[in-house]
C-alpha positions as CSV (number, residue, x, y, z in Angstrom):
1,X,-41.1,61.4,-103.4
2,X,-42.2,62.3,-100.0
3,X,-44.3,59.1,-99.7
4,X,-41.4,57.0,-100.8
5,X,-39.2,58.6,-98.1
6,X,-41.8,58.0,-95.4
7,X,-42.2,54.4,-96.5
8,X,-38.4,53.8,-96.3
9,X,-38.3,55.3,-92.8
10,X,-41.1,52.9,-91.6
11,X,-39.2,49.9,-93.0
12,X,-36.0,51.0,-91.2
13,X,-37.9,51.5,-87.9
14,X,-39.6,48.0,-88.2
15,X,-36.2,46.4,-88.8
16,X,-34.7,48.1,-85.8
17,X,-37.5,47.0,-83.5
18,X,-37.3,43.5,-84.8
19,X,-33.6,43.3,-84.1
20,X,-34.1,44.7,-80.6
21,X,-36.8,42.2,-79.8
22,X,-34.7,39.2,-80.6
23,X,-32.1,39.9,-77.8
24,X,-33.7,38.7,-74.5
25,X,-32.7,40.4,-71.3
26,X,-30.3,38.3,-69.0
27,X,-32.2,36.0,-66.6
28,X,-31.4,36.1,-62.8
29,X,-29.8,33.1,-61.2
30,X,-32.3,31.4,-59.0
31,X,-31.4,31.5,-55.2
32,X,-30.4,28.1,-54.0
33,X,-33.0,26.7,-51.6
34,X,-32.0,24.6,-48.6
35,X,-32.8,20.9,-48.6
36,X,-32.9,18.2,-46.0
37,X,-29.5,16.9,-47.1
38,X,-27.9,20.4,-47.1
39,X,-29.8,22.9,-45.0
40,X,-27.5,25.7,-46.2
41,X,-28.1,25.2,-49.9
42,X,-25.9,23.8,-52.7
43,X,-22.4,24.9,-52.6
44,X,-22.3,25.2,-56.5
45,X,-25.8,25.1,-58.1
46,X,-25.4,24.2,-61.8
47,X,-22.1,26.0,-62.1
48,X,-23.7,29.4,-61.4
49,X,-22.7,31.9,-58.8
50,X,-22.0,30.4,-55.3
51,X,-24.6,31.5,-52.7
52,X,-23.4,31.0,-49.1
53,X,-25.6,31.2,-46.1
54,X,-24.1,32.0,-42.7
55,X,-26.0,30.2,-39.8
56,X,-26.9,32.2,-36.8
57,X,-24.6,31.5,-33.8
58,X,-27.5,31.5,-31.4
59,X,-29.3,28.5,-33.0
60,X,-28.7,25.3,-31.0
61,X,-31.1,22.4,-30.8
62,X,-28.5,19.9,-29.4
63,X,-28.1,19.0,-25.8
64,X,-24.8,18.9,-24.0
65,X,-23.6,15.3,-23.6
66,X,-20.6,13.3,-22.5
67,X,-18.5,11.6,-25.2
68,X,-19.3,7.9,-25.6
69,X,-17.4,5.7,-23.3
70,X,-16.4,2.4,-24.7
71,X,-17.6,-0.2,-22.2
72,X,-14.9,-2.2,-20.5
73,X,-15.3,-6.0,-20.7
74,X,-16.2,-7.1,-17.2
75,X,-13.8,-9.6,-15.5
76,X,-14.6,-12.0,-12.8
77,X,-13.0,-11.2,-9.5
78,X,-12.3,-14.0,-7.0
79,X,-11.8,-13.0,-3.3
80,X,-10.7,-15.7,-1.0
81,X,-12.1,-15.3,2.5
82,X,-9.8,-16.6,5.1
83,X,-11.5,-17.3,8.4
84,X,-9.7,-16.4,11.6
85,X,-8.2,-19.7,12.8
86,X,-9.5,-20.9,16.1
87,X,-6.9,-20.8,19.0
88,X,-6.2,-24.3,20.2
89,X,-5.8,-25.2,23.9
90,X,-2.1,-26.0,23.5
91,X,-1.3,-22.8,21.6
92,X,0.7,-19.9,23.0
93,X,0.9,-16.4,21.4
94,X,3.4,-13.6,21.5
95,X,1.9,-11.1,24.0
96,X,4.9,-8.9,24.5
97,X,8.0,-8.0,22.5
98,X,10.8,-5.6,23.3
99,X,14.3,-4.6,22.5
100,X,16.8,-4.0,25.3
101,X,19.7,-1.7,24.6
102,X,22.0,-1.6,27.6
103,X,25.3,-0.9,25.8
104,X,26.9,1.6,28.2
105,X,24.8,1.4,31.3
106,X,22.8,-1.0,33.4
107,X,19.2,-1.1,32.2
108,X,16.2,-2.6,34.0
109,X,12.4,-2.6,33.5
110,X,9.5,-4.6,34.6
111,X,6.1,-5.8,33.3
112,X,3.2,-7.4,35.2
113,X,0.9,-10.3,34.1
114,X,-1.6,-12.4,35.9
115,X,-0.8,-15.9,34.7
116,X,-3.8,-18.0,35.2
117,X,-3.2,-20.8,32.7
118,X,0.6,-21.7,32.6
119,X,3.0,-22.3,31.2
120,X,4.5,-18.9,30.1
121,X,7.6,-18.8,27.9
122,X,10.2,-16.0,27.7
123,X,12.8,-16.2,24.9
124,X,15.6,-13.9,24.2
125,X,18.2,-13.4,21.4
126,X,21.5,-11.5,21.9
127,X,21.4,-9.4,18.8
128,X,24.9,-7.7,18.9
129,X,27.2,-9.7,21.1
130,X,30.2,-7.7,22.3
131,X,33.5,-9.4,22.0
132,X,36.8,-8.5,23.5
133,X,40.1,-9.4,21.9
134,X,43.7,-9.5,23.0
135,X,46.7,-11.7,23.5
136,X,47.7,-13.8,26.5
137,X,50.6,-15.8,27.5
138,X,50.7,-19.2,25.9
139,X,51.2,-22.4,27.8
140,X,52.9,-23.9,24.8
141,X,56.6,-24.2,24.8
142,X,56.8,-23.2,21.1
143,X,55.0,-19.8,21.3
144,X,55.0,-17.1,23.8
145,X,51.5,-15.6,23.3
146,X,48.3,-16.4,21.6
147,X,45.4,-14.1,20.3
148,X,42.0,-14.5,21.7
149,X,38.4,-13.4,21.1
150,X,35.7,-14.0,23.6
151,X,32.4,-12.6,24.8
152,X,32.7,-9.8,27.3
153,X,32.6,-11.5,30.7
154,X,30.9,-8.5,32.4
155,X,28.0,-8.4,29.9
156,X,24.8,-10.0,31.1
157,X,21.0,-10.2,30.5
158,X,18.9,-11.3,33.4
159,X,15.2,-12.2,33.3
160,X,13.3,-12.7,36.6
161,X,9.8,-13.8,37.2
162,X,8.5,-13.3,40.8
163,X,5.3,-12.8,42.8
164,X,4.3,-9.2,42.4
165,X,3.4,-8.9,46.1
166,X,5.8,-11.0,48.1
167,X,8.7,-10.9,45.7
168,X,9.2,-14.7,45.7
169,X,11.3,-15.6,42.7
170,X,9.9,-18.5,40.6
171,X,12.6,-18.4,37.9
172,X,15.7,-16.4,37.1
173,X,17.9,-17.0,34.1
174,X,19.6,-15.3,31.2
175,X,22.9,-14.6,29.5
176,X,26.2,-14.3,31.4
177,X,26.4,-13.6,35.1
178,X,26.7,-17.3,35.8
179,X,23.8,-18.4,33.6
180,X,26.0,-19.3,30.7
181,X,26.8,-17.4,27.5
182,X,24.0,-18.8,25.3
183,X,23.0,-16.2,22.6
184,X,19.5,-17.7,22.5
185,X,17.5,-19.2,25.3
186,X,13.9,-20.0,26.3
187,X,12.8,-19.7,29.9
188,X,9.7,-21.5,31.1
189,X,7.4,-20.4,33.9
190,X,5.0,-23.0,35.3
191,X,3.7,-21.2,38.4
192,X,0.2,-19.6,38.0
193,X,0.4,-16.3,39.8
194,X,0.2,-12.5,39.5
195,X,3.7,-12.1,38.1
196,X,6.2,-9.4,38.0
197,X,8.6,-9.9,35.1
198,X,11.9,-8.0,35.4
199,X,14.3,-7.6,32.5
200,X,17.8,-6.2,33.1
201,X,21.2,-6.2,31.6
202,X,24.5,-4.5,31.0
203,X,26.8,-4.1,28.0
204,X,24.3,-6.1,25.9
205,X,21.6,-5.6,23.2
206,X,18.8,-8.2,22.9
207,X,15.3,-8.9,21.8
208,X,12.9,-10.5,24.3
209,X,9.5,-12.1,23.6
210,X,6.9,-13.2,26.1
211,X,4.4,-16.0,25.1
212,X,1.3,-17.1,26.9
213,X,-1.9,-19.1,26.2
214,X,-4.8,-17.0,25.1
215,X,-7.2,-19.6,26.5
216,X,-7.5,-19.2,30.2
217,X,-5.5,-16.0,30.3
218,X,-7.6,-13.6,28.1
219,X,-11.3,-13.0,27.6
220,X,-13.2,-14.6,24.8
221,X,-13.4,-11.3,22.9
222,X,-9.6,-11.0,22.6
223,X,-8.3,-11.8,19.1
224,X,-4.7,-12.7,18.2
225,X,-4.8,-12.3,14.5
226,X,-2.0,-9.7,14.4
227,X,0.6,-11.7,16.3
228,X,2.4,-15.0,16.1
229,X,1.0,-18.1,17.7
230,X,2.5,-21.5,17.9
231,X,2.2,-24.8,19.6
232,X,3.5,-25.1,23.1
233,X,5.4,-28.2,22.1
234,X,7.7,-26.0,20.1
235,X,9.0,-24.5,23.3
236,X,11.0,-26.2,26.1
237,X,13.0,-25.1,29.1
238,X,16.4,-23.7,28.1
239,X,15.7,-24.4,24.4
240,X,18.8,-23.2,22.5
């Protein structure tokens, strides 16, 4: 009886061990290894637990650089070089320009110039002529008075060219004061001399330009690229 009981216990123990040996312990999921395509490992290896790797913020093997600039297609640029035109013998250039404003008082100024190669031209333009208006008795038998509008008879512009030392006058002309009431006029000076050019006026506003030949009156190094030049044939005495 005792032997049978011991034999039964041995059979039970063997069965228990056999059953326990058939259940294998759980295997650990292998750690994902970095590869060339993904240095931080697979984001989901075979459906197992995700293993994330946080890179160190101090690791940097890249150099600072400027973003790529798209090259601009080059274009051809054409620059026209304009040579300074040569001054001809018969050309005169504007050597002086001024504005005279003698609206309420007599104004007078003077400039000097050694004219070696004449002629010299001085032209003026009355820019704001002053008119007077009124009525006067008519000579007609049908009307008693008529209205009138005329240039102020006391207004004048006088231009004088004289010898600087002796005071001898070579030319004197202008607007009003017995010279006529031309709003534009050109005065011609043909005497080579050390000139004193006087410009005076009253009750008048005007622009005055003085023209002379560069050749013979100025040195070879003088340039006239920033002023107006024209042929002397375009001028004439008392040209209106």
